[in-house]
C-alpha positions in Angstrom: 0.2 0.1 -0.1 1.5 3.0 -1.2 1.4 6.3 1.0 0.7 9.8 -0.3 2.4 12.0 2.6 1.0 15.5 1.1 -2.4 13.8 1.0 -2.2 12.8 4.9 -1.0 16.0 5.6 -4.0 17.7 4.2 -6.3 15.3 5.8 -4.9 15.3 9.2 -4.7 19.4 9.1 -8.6 18.9 8.5 -8.7 16.4 11.7 -6.5 18.1 13.9 -9.2 21.6 13.8 -12.0 19.4 14.5 -10.1 17.5 17.3 -8.3 20.6 18.8 -11.7 22.1 19.7 -12.6 18.8 21.8 -9.6 18.9 23.6 -10.6 20.4 27.3 -8.8 18.9 30.0 -6.5 21.2 31.7 -3.1 18.9 31.6 0.3 20.2 29.7 0.8 17.3 27.1 4.3 16.8 27.3 6.9 14.2 28.5 8.1 14.2 32.0 11.0 15.7 30.5 8.5 18.4 29.1 9.0 17.4 25.4 6.1 18.8 23.8 3.7 15.7 22.0 1.4 16.2 19.5 -1.8 15.1 19.6 -1.6 12.5 16.5 1.2 10.6 14.6 0.8 9.6 11.4 3.5 8.5 8.6 4.5 12.5 7.4 6.1 12.4 11.3 8.5 9.3 10.3 8.2 10.4 6.3 12.1 10.7 6.5 13.2 7.6 7.9 14.7 4.6 5.8 13.6 1.7 7.1 16.7 -0.5 6.6 19.4 2.3 7.3 17.4 4.1 10.2 15.3 1.0 12.0 16.8 -1.7 10.5 16.4 -5.2 12.0 17.3 -7.2 15.5 20.9 -8.1 16.1 21.9 -5.8 12.8 23.5 -2.4 12.4 22.2 0.3 13.6 20.4 -1.7 16.3 17.7 0.0 16.8 15.4 -2.8 17.4 17.7 -4.3 19.5 21.8 -5.8 19.6 20.4 -9.0 19.3 18.2 -11.2 16.4 15.9 -13.1 19.1 16.1 -10.7 22.0 14.2 -12.6 24.5 12.9 -15.6 22.5 16.9 -16.2 22.8 17.7 -15.4 26.1 15.5 -13.6 29.0 16.8 -10.5 30.4 19.0 -11.0 33.6 17.2 -10.7 36.2 18.8 -8.3 39.2 17.9 -7.1 42.6 20.3 -4.5 44.0 20.8 -5.5 47.9 23.5 -4.5 50.6 22.9 -3.3 53.4 24.5 -3.4 57.2 27.3 -6.1 57.9 28.8 -8.5 55.1 27.0 -11.4 56.5 23.2 -9.6 56.7 23.9 -9.0 53.2 25.1 -12.4 52.1 21.9 -13.9 53.4 19.9 -11.4 51.8 22.0 -12.8 48.6 20.6 -16.1 49.4 17.6 -15.4 49.6 17.1 -13.8 46.1 19.3 -16.5 44.4 16.8 -19.2 46.1 14.0 -16.9 45.0 14.7 -17.4 41.3 17.0 -13.9 40.5 19.7 -14.6 37.8 22.5 -12.6 39.5 23.8 -10.3 41.9 23.9 -6.6 42.3 26.1 -5.2 45.1 25.1 -2.0 47.3 28.1 -0.3 49.1 27.8 2.0 51.8 28.6 5.4 51.9 32.0 5.3 53.0 33.3 2.7 50.8 31.6 4.4 48.3 33.8 7.1 49.5 36.8 5.2 49.8 36.8 4.9 53.6 37.7 2.4 56.2 34.4 1.6 58.7 36.5 3.1 61.2 37.7 6.2 59.8 36.0 8.9 61.7 34.3 10.5 59.1 32.3 7.5 58.5 30.8 7.5 62.4 27.0 7.2 61.7 27.3 6.1 58.2 28.3 2.2 58.4 26.0 -0.3 56.8 23.4 2.4 56.2 22.7 2.6 52.7 24.5 -0.7 51.8 26.7 -2.9 53.1 30.1 -2.0 54.2 33.6 -3.3 52.9 36.8 -2.5 54.1 39.2 -5.4 53.2 39.3 -8.8 51.8 38.1 -10.3 54.9 34.8 -8.2 54.6 34.8 -9.6 50.7 35.0 -12.7 51.6 31.8 -13.3 53.8 29.9 -11.2 51.2 30.0 -13.6 48.8 30.7 -16.8 51.5 28.5 -20.2 49.7 28.5 -18.1 46.4 31.1 -19.7 43.9 32.1 -16.8 41.7 32.6 -18.5 38.6 29.1 -19.6 38.4 26.9 -16.0 39.4 27.4 -12.9 36.9 28.1 -10.0 39.6 27.0 -6.2 39.1 28.8 -3.9 41.9 27.8 0.1 42.1 31.2 1.7 43.1 32.9 4.4 41.3 36.1 5.9 42.6 37.1 3.0 44.7 36.2 1.0 41.7 39.7 -0.8 40.9 40.4 -1.9 44.8 36.4 -3.3 45.1 37.4 -5.7 41.4 41.0 -6.2 43.2 39.0 -7.8 46.5 36.4 -9.6 44.0 39.3 -10.9 42.2 41.1 -12.0 45.0 37.8 -13.9 46.5 37.5 -15.8 43.7 41.0 -16.7 43.5 40.2 -18.0 47.4 37.3 -20.2 45.5 39.9 -21.4 43.3 38.5 -19.7 40.3 40.6 -18.0 37.6 39.9 -14.0 36.5 38.9 -15.1 33.5 36.1 -17.4 34.0 34.9 -14.5 36.1 31.2 -12.3 34.8 30.3 -9.4 35.9 30.5 -5.6 35.7 31.8 -2.8 37.5 30.7 0.8 37.3 33.7 2.4 37.7 32.0 5.5 36.2 33.5 8.2 37.7 33.0 11.3 35.1 29.3 11.0 36.4 30.2 11.5 39.8 31.2 15.3 38.9 28.4 15.9 37.0 26.1 14.4 39.7 26.5 11.9 42.1 29.6 13.6 43.5 31.1 10.5 45.0 35.1 11.2 44.1 38.0 11.0 45.7 41.1 12.2 42.8 40.8 14.9 40.1 39.7 13.7 37.1 43.1 13.2 34.8 44.2 10.5 37.4 40.9 8.8 37.6 40.8 8.5 34.3 43.8 6.9 34.1 42.6 4.4 37.0 39.9 3.3 34.6 42.0 2.7 31.5 44.2 0.4 33.9 41.0 -1.4 34.7 40.5 -1.5 30.5 44.0 -2.8 30.1 43.7 -5.0 32.4 40.8 -7.0 32.3 41.1 -6.7 28.4 44.1 -8.7 29.0 42.4 -11.2 32.2 38.9 -10.8 32.3 37.3 -11.2 29.0 34.3 -11.9 30.3 34.1 -8.5 32.8 32.9 -5.5 31.8 35.3 -3.3 34.0 33.4 -0.4 33.7 29.5 0.7 33.1 28.7 4.1 31.9 25.9 5.3 34.3 23.0 7.6 33.4 21.0 6.4 36.0 22.7 8.7 38.6 22.4 11.8 35.7 19.0 11.1 35.8 18.3 10.6 39.1 19.6 14.4 40.1 17.1 15.5 37.5 18.2 15.4 34.0 15.9 15.1 31.4 15.9 12.0 29.3 17.8 13.5 26.6 20.1 14.8 28.9 20.7 11.4 30.2 20.7 9.9 26.6 23.3 12.8 25.9 26.0 13.0 29.1 25.5 9.2 29.6 26.9 8.4 25.2 29.1 12.0 25.9 30.8 10.1 28.8 31.0 6.8 27.2 32.5 8.4 24.2 35.2 10.1 26.6 36.4 6.6 28.0 36.5 5.0 24.4 39.3 8.3 23.6 41.0 7.6 27.0 41.0 3.7 25.9 42.8 5.0 22.4 45.2 7.2 23.7 46.5 4.8 26.7 47.4 2.5 23.2 44.1 0.2 23.5 42.6 -1.3 20.4 38.9 -0.2 20.6 38.0 -3.6 19.2 40.0 -4.7 21.9 38.0 -2.7 25.1 34.8 -1.7 24.0 33.1 -5.1 23.4 33.3 -4.6 27.2 32.1 -1.4 27.9 28.6 -1.5 29.0 26.1 1.1 30.3 23.4 1.6 32.9 19.8 3.7 32.0 17.2 4.7 34.4 13.8 3.6 33.5 11.5 6.7 34.3 7.7 6.9 34.7 7.1 8.3 30.9 6.4 5.2 29.3 7.0 6.3 25.4 9.9 8.3 26.3 12.4 5.6 28.0 11.6 3.5 25.0 12.9 5.8 22.6 15.4 7.1 24.8 17.1 3.4 24.6 16.1 3.1 20.7 18.1 6.1 20.2 20.8 5.5 22.2 22.0 2.0 20.2 21.7 3.7 17.1 23.5 6.7 18.0 26.5 4.6 20.0 26.7 1.7 16.5 27.1 4.7 14.2 29.6 6.8 16.6 31.8 3.3 17.2 31.8 2.3 13.6 32.0 5.8 11.7 34.0 7.9 14.0 36.0 5.8 15.8 36.7 3.1 13.1 35.3 0.3 15.1 35.2 -3.1 13.4 34.2 -5.7 15.4 30.1 -5.5 15.1 30.6 -6.2 19.1 32.2 -2.5 19.2 29.3 -1.2 17.4 26.2 -2.8 20.2 25.1 -1.0 22.6 24.9 -3.3 25.9 22.9 -1.9 28.7 21.6 -2.4 32.1 17.8 -0.8 33.6 16.8 0.2 36.8 13.6 1.5 37.4 13.3 5.1 38.8 14.3 5.7 42.4 13.0 10.0 42.1 9.6 8.8 40.9 9.1 6.7 44.3 6.9 8.6 46.8 7.2 8.1 50.2 3.1 9.0 50.4 0.9 5.9 49.4 3.9 3.5 48.9 2.0 0.9 47.8 1.7 2.7 44.5 5.7 2.3 43.5 4.7 -1.0 43.0 2.5 0.3 40.2 5.2 2.7 39.2 7.7 0.5 39.0 5.6 -2.2 36.9 5.6 0.2 34.1 9.0 1.5 34.3 10.1 -1.9 34.3 7.8 -2.5 31.4 9.5 0.2 29.7 13.0 -0.9 29.9 11.7 -4.3 28.9 10.6 -2.9 25.6 13.5 -0.9 25.1 15.1 -4.2 24.7 17.3 -4.1 27.9 19.7 -6.6 28.8 19.8 -6.8 32.7 16.7 -5.2 34.7 16.2 -4.1 38.8 13.2 -3.2 39.6 12.7 -1.2 42.8 10.9 -1.9 45.8 8.0 -0.1 46.9 9.4 1.0 50.1 13.2 2.2 49.0 12.1 6.2 49.7 12.0 5.5 53.3 14.6 2.4 54.3 15.9 0.0 52.7 14.0 -2.3 51.1 12.6 -5.4 53.6 12.5 -8.8 51.6 8.8 -8.7 51.3 9.3 -5.5 49.0 12.4 -6.9 47.1 10.6 -10.4 46.4 7.6 -7.9 45.6 10.0 -6.3 42.8 11.7 -9.4 41.6 8.1 -10.9 41.1 7.2 -8.3 38.8 9.7 -8.9 36.5 9.1 -12.7 36.6 5.3 -11.7 35.9 6.4 -9.4 32.9 8.5 -12.1 31.4 6.5 -15.2 31.4 2.0 -13.6 31.8 2.1 -10.1 29.5 3.4 -11.8 26.1 5.8 -8.6 25.4 8.8 -11.3 25.0 6.9 -12.9 22.3 8.1 -10.6 19.3 11.7 -8.6 19.3 10.9 -4.5 19.7 6.7 -4.9 19.1 6.7 -1.0 18.9 8.8 -0.7 16.1 6.9 1.3 13.0 4.8 3.0 15.6 4.3 6.3 14.1 4.7 7.9 17.8 7.8 6.2 18.8 9.8 6.1 15.5 9.3 9.7 15.7 9.9 10.0 19.4 13.2 8.2 18.8 14.5 10.5 16.0 13.9 13.3 17.8 15.6 12.3 21.1 18.5 11.2 18.2 18.7 14.8 16.9 18.7 16.2 20.4 21.3 14.2 21.8 23.4 15.1 18.9 22.9 19.2 19.6 23.9 18.5 22.9 27.3 16.5 22.0 28.3 20.0 19.5 27.8 21.9 22.7 30.2 19.8 24.6 32.8 19.4 21.7 32.6 23.1 22.1 33.5 23.4 25.4 36.7 21.5 24.6 35.5 17.6 25.5 33.7 16.1 29.1 36.2 17.2 31.7 36.3 20.5 30.5 32.8 20.7 30.4 32.9 19.5 33.8 35.0 21.7 35.4 33.5 24.9 33.5 30.2 23.0 35.4 28.0 23.0 32.1 26.7 19.3 33.0 25.6 20.4 36.4 23.9 24.2 35.5 22.1 22.0 32.5 20.5 18.8 35.5 19.9 22.1 37.7 17.8 24.0 35.2 15.8 20.8 34.2 15.5 19.7 37.9 14.1 23.4 38.5 11.5 23.2 35.5 10.0 20.0 36.6 9.7 21.2 40.2 8.1 24.4 38.9 5.4 22.6 36.9 4.8 20.2 39.8 4.0 23.6 41.9 1.3 24.5 39.4 -0.4 21.1 39.1 0.8 20.9 35.5 2.5 17.6 36.1 0.7 15.4 38.6 2.3 13.2 41.2 -0.4 10.5 42.8 -1.1 11.3 46.5 1.6 14.0 46.4 0.6 17.0 44.5 -3.0 15.1 43.9 -5.3 12.8 44.9 -3.6 12.8 48.5 -4.9 11.2 51.7 -5.3 13.4 55.0 -3.4 11.5 58.1 -1.8 8.9 55.9 -0.4 5.9 58.2 2.3 4.0 56.8 1.9 0.7 57.7 4.6 -1.7 55.8 7.2 -3.0 57.6 10.3 -1.1 57.2 14.2 -2.5 57.7 15.9 -1.2 60.0 19.8 -1.0 60.9 21.6 -1.5 64.0 23.9 0.4 65.7 25.5 -2.5 66.3 27.1 -3.1 62.6 29.0 -0.6 62.9 30.1 -1.8 66.2 31.2 -4.9 64.4 32.8 -3.9 61.3 35.0 -1.6 63.7 36.1 -4.9 66.1 36.5 -6.7 62.6 38.6 -4.0 61.2 40.8 -4.1 64.7 40.8 -7.9 64.3 42.4 -7.6 60.4 45.1 -5.3 61.3 46.1 -7.3 64.4 46.5 -10.6 62.4 47.9 -9.5 58.9 52.0 -9.4 58.2 52.5 -5.5 58.7 55.7 -5.7 56.8 53.9 -7.0 53.8 51.1 -3.8 54.2 54.4 -1.4 54.2 56.3 -2.8 50.8 52.9 -3.5 49.1 51.5 0.4 49.6 54.8 1.1 48.8 54.9 -0.7 45.5 51.2 1.2 44.8 52.9 4.7 45.2 55.8 3.7 42.8 53.0 2.2 40.6 50.6 5.5 40.6 54.2 7.7 40.2 55.8 5.6 37.4 52.7 5.3 35.3 52.6 1.8 35.7 49.6 -0.4 36.0 47.5 -0.2 39.1 45.5 -2.7 38.9 48.6 -5.8 40.1 49.9 -3.9 42.8 46.3 -3.5 43.9 46.0 -7.2 44.1 49.0 -7.7 46.1 47.9 -5.0 48.4 44.5 -6.9 48.9 46.4 -10.0 49.7 48.1 -8.6 51.9 44.5 -7.2 53.7 45.6 -3.8 53.4 42.2 -2.2 53.8 40.4 0.4 50.8 41.3 3.2 53.2 44.5 2.5 52.9 45.0 1.6 49.8 43.0 4.7 48.7 45.1 7.3 51.0 48.2 5.9 49.4 47.1 7.0 45.8 45.7 10.2 47.3 49.2 11.2 48.7 50.3 10.9 44.8 46.7 12.2 42.8 45.3 14.4 45.4 42.0 14.9 46.0 39.3 16.7 44.3 37.4 19.8 45.1 34.7 20.8 43.0 34.7 24.4 42.2 31.8 26.7 42.7 29.1 27.1 39.5 26.4 28.4 40.2 
C-alpha cells in the first residue's frame, strides 16, 4: 500500500481543526522531561526515515531494534535486585534469599563510607556504616559477603566508582580463594567516575588521574578478564539528579565516548576493549519517552563507534545496557503505589530492549528494602517475562509513528548536546566549567515548577492526597551494632596481618602511581596482604591529590 504524504498532511490538518475544539482537559501534554507531544502521529511524521538504514532488523546495524536478533526469545534479560545493607553477613543472607527465589545475578550496593573509599573505623564514617549498603573495608569483608556463592558460576554487578579498582581487586582475590581464575568471572563494575563529577558527587581524585585508573582497568580486564565489563557508563544517577531523558541520553553517551578516547590514547585497540564497556540507564515513569531513549541510544552508539572511532568488530557497535527503575519516581506517600510505578518502568525497560533489569522496591524511599518488598519487585519482573506476552516478539513498538518520531527527535537533540560539549573542549573541560551541573539543575527546577503549578501530577503528592495517612508497611532497620561489629573486624584484620607486607605493598602501589605503571596488579598485592580499602585509597591520594569541585552557581 503506497503512502501519499501530502494527502495525509492535508487530511490531518482537517482532522486537527475538529479535534482541537474538543480538547478540554487542563493538562500539559508533554513528556515528564518537558518535551511537547503532538495529539496524533501519522506516517508523515516519519516519512524521512529509511527503514533499512535508520530502523533495520534486530541484531543488525544500527541496532535500533535491539542488539540480539532473537532478543528475549533467545535469552531472557538478567533479573537483578540491587542488594546490600549492614554487615557482610546480613547481605550474604539476602543474596542467598534472592538466588533461592529465582534471581539470575547479584547486584551489590555499598554503604557511603565504602563508596567514598573510607574504612568503617574512619572518623568520617561514623553513623553511616552499613546504612545505605553493605560495609566493605577489606578482603575479610568481601570473603564473608560471597560466602557460599561460587563466583565462577554467577554474574555480579557492583555499584562502586571512585574506589572501583580496589573493590575489583577484592572480588578477584575472593574468586582466587575459591579456586576460580579471573578469566572465569562474569559481571560488571560501575567505575564511571565522570558521572560522579556531573551528578552523584562521590569522588576521591581529580578527573585526570581518575581516568588513568579506569584505563588501567580497561587494560587489565582486556588481558585477564575477557568476560568482565570494567565499566558501566551510568546515566542512572544523572537522571536521578534531575536531568531530562535527552540529557541522560546525551551526557551518558558523551561520557562513554570520552572513555573510548581515553582507552585509545592509552594505546589500546578499540575492538579489544569496546565490547566490554556496558551502560546503565534509568527507566523513568514516562513510558514511551523511555523506550524511545533506549532505541535512540543504540542507534547513536552504533554509528559513532563504527564511523568516528573506526571499530571493525560488530560487538563494538552494540550498546549493551542494564536498566533500573527510577528511584526518584518513588514516593513516601502511599508507598504501595510504587509497585505500579515500578511495573510500568520495568515494562518500558523490557520493551526498550534492556539486557538486565533491576526493579526498585516499594519501600526504598523510606528505608532499605525489606525482604517482602524485594520479593514483590522481583516477582514484577517475572510476571512481565512469563505472563504478559511482551517477550514473544522483538521490539513490538517498532513502526509506531509516535515511537519512531520520538526516537528520531531524541537522537537529534542528543547530537545537539554533543556539539555543545565538543565546543567546550570535551567532557572534562565541560565538567570543570560546570556545564552539565547547570543543565541538570535547570531541568530539575523546571520540573519542580510544573509540579508546583499542577501542570504535572504525582499521585498522592500534589493531587489525590490522603490526609493523615499512616504508613503500615514494615521497614528494614539497621542496628548501631553493625558499626561496632565492622570496627571490631577491621581491628582484628590489622592485628592478624603481616605488617611488613602491608608496608611493602603500599610502597609498591605509590611507586606504580608515580611511574605510570598499571595499578591493578599492585592493588591485588595489597588486597592479598589484607591492606584495607582506606589505606589503599589514601596511598593513591598522596600521589594524585584529592578533588575539590569548583563553585559553578
